[in-house]
C-alpha positions in Angstrom: 5.1 -15.6 -6.7 6.4 -13.1 -8.7 6.3 -9.6 -8.2 6.2 -7.6 -11.9 5.6 -3.7 -12.9 2.4 -3.4 -14.7 2.4 -2.0 -18.0 -0.5 0.4 -18.1 -0.7 0.3 -21.6 -1.4 -3.1 -21.6 -5.2 -3.7 -21.3 -5.5 -6.9 -20.5 -3.3 -6.5 -17.2 -5.4 -3.1 -16.3 -8.7 -5.2 -16.9 -7.3 -7.8 -14.3 -6.6 -5.1 -12.0 -9.5 -3.5 -12.0 -11.3 -6.9 -11.7 -9.3 -7.6 -8.8 -10.3 -4.0 -7.5 -13.6 -5.1 -7.7 -13.6 -8.0 -5.8 -11.4 -6.6 -3.4 -12.2 -3.7 -2.1 -16.2 -4.5 -1.3 -14.4 -6.5 1.6 -12.7 -3.4 2.8 -15.9 -1.4 2.4 -17.6 -3.8 4.9 -14.9 -3.7 7.4 -14.6 0.1 7.4 -18.8 0.6 7.3 -18.5 2.4 4.3 -19.5 1.6 0.8 -18.3 4.6 -1.3 -14.5 4.2 -0.9 -13.4 5.8 -4.4 -11.9 2.5 -5.9 -15.1 1.2 -5.9 -16.7 4.3 -7.5 -14.3 4.3 -10.1 -14.8 3.1 -13.7 -12.1 1.1 -15.8 -11.2 4.2 -18.1 -10.6 6.4 -14.4 -8.3 3.8 -13.3 -6.5 3.5 -16.7 -5.9 7.1 -16.5 -4.3 7.5 -13.0 -1.1 8.5 -12.6 -0.1 5.8 -10.4 2.4 3.0 -11.2 1.5 -0.6 -10.3 3.4 -3.7 -9.1 1.4 -6.9 -9.8 2.0 -10.6 -8.0 1.8 -13.2 -10.4 1.1 -16.7 -8.9 1.2 -19.3 -11.8 1.0 -16.7 -14.5 -2.2 -15.1 -12.9 -2.2 -12.0 -11.5 -3.8 -12.0 -8.1 -3.0 -8.8 -6.4 -1.6 -5.1 -6.7 0.0 -2.1 -5.2 -0.1 1.1 -6.6 1.6 4.2 -5.6 2.7 8.1 -6.6 6.0 10.2 -5.8 4.2 12.8 -4.1 7.4 14.7 -3.3 11.3 14.4 -4.0 11.8 11.8 -1.3 8.1 10.6 -0.7 6.1 8.2 -2.2 2.4 7.5 -1.2 0.8 4.0 -1.7 -2.6 4.5 -3.0 -4.1 1.1 -3.4 -3.4 -2.2 -1.8 -5.5 -4.9 -3.2 -5.5 -8.9 -3.4 -8.5 -11.1 -5.0 -10.2 -12.9 -2.3 -9.6 -16.4 -3.2 -5.8 -15.7 -2.4 -6.3 -13.6 0.6 -4.1 -15.3 3.8 -1.2 -16.4 1.2 1.0 -13.6 1.9 0.5 -11.6 -1.4 0.2 -8.5 0.1 3.1 -8.8 2.3 5.1 -9.8 -0.7 4.1 -7.1 -3.0 4.8 -4.4 0.2 8.2 -5.7 0.7 9.2 -5.6 -3.0 7.6 -1.9 -3.0 9.7 -1.0 -0.1 12.8 -2.8 -1.2 12.7 -0.5 -4.2 12.1 2.7 -2.3 14.2 1.9 0.4 15.7 5.4 0.6 12.1 7.3 0.4 9.6 8.0 3.0 6.5 6.2 2.5 2.9 7.4 3.5 -0.3 5.2 3.2 -3.9 5.4 4.5 -6.5 2.9 5.5 -9.8 3.2 6.8 -10.0 2.7 10.8 -11.6 -0.7 10.5 -9.5 -2.4 8.2 -7.6 -4.4 10.6 -5.8 -6.4 7.8 -4.3 -3.7 6.4 -3.4 -2.1 9.8 -1.9 -5.0 10.9 0.6 -5.5 7.3 1.4 -1.7 7.6 2.7 -2.1 11.1 4.2 -5.6 10.4 6.3 -4.0 7.8 7.7 -1.0 10.3 5.1 1.6 9.5 3.9 3.7 12.4 0.7 5.3 12.9 1.1 9.3 12.4 -2.4 10.8 12.0 -6.0 9.9 12.0 -8.5 11.8 9.6 -11.9 12.3 9.6 -13.4 12.1 6.1 -17.2 12.4 7.0 -19.5 11.0 9.8 -18.8 7.6 8.3 -15.3 7.1 7.5 -12.2 7.8 9.8 -8.5 7.1 7.9 -5.5 6.0 9.9 -2.4 7.1 8.2 0.9 5.6 8.5 4.6 6.5 7.5 7.8 4.8 7.3 11.2 6.5 7.0 13.7 5.7 4.9 16.4 3.0 5.7 19.3 5.5 5.5 17.3 8.0 8.0 17.1 4.7 10.5 20.5 3.9 9.8 21.9 7.1 10.9 19.2 7.3 14.0 20.7 3.7 15.2 24.4 5.4 14.4 23.5 7.9 16.8 21.7 6.3 19.5 25.3 4.2 19.8 26.8 7.8 19.8 24.5 9.2 22.4 25.1 5.7 24.8 29.0 6.1 24.5 28.5 9.8 25.8 26.7 9.0 28.9 29.2 7.1 29.7 
């Protein structure tokens, strides 16, 4: 598996992302019990106009998954989409995409929300060190769970600070 930056000017790449999106998000819609999630309502043209950046996962020269993201503030990034073509589920594609994204952005706060019933996504984010920070009711049929991951530098300083506190206690 190889992780690549997707060139949004490349129609072929964006067509493949749109195709993966159309195949993957109906499963999420089923898991969360809500079929009007934005990626399913989006046209190909709207996808191409999004300000999001995309990373793709290539397997044998075929794009099988993608993650998209935006910088929402100086040190904050938001994961907007995570998608894996269904035949490639349970093969570590989403985990590889997320790990690569986190490595590129280790000095930033990362935010992501997913539907309450999307257990695969919830487990993925928790496995990669995200913590739940909020629950948002979108409407009477949809509730989002929001996660956050702090920058590595903040974790390092917290660990260093814990060591200092422990020595002060003795």
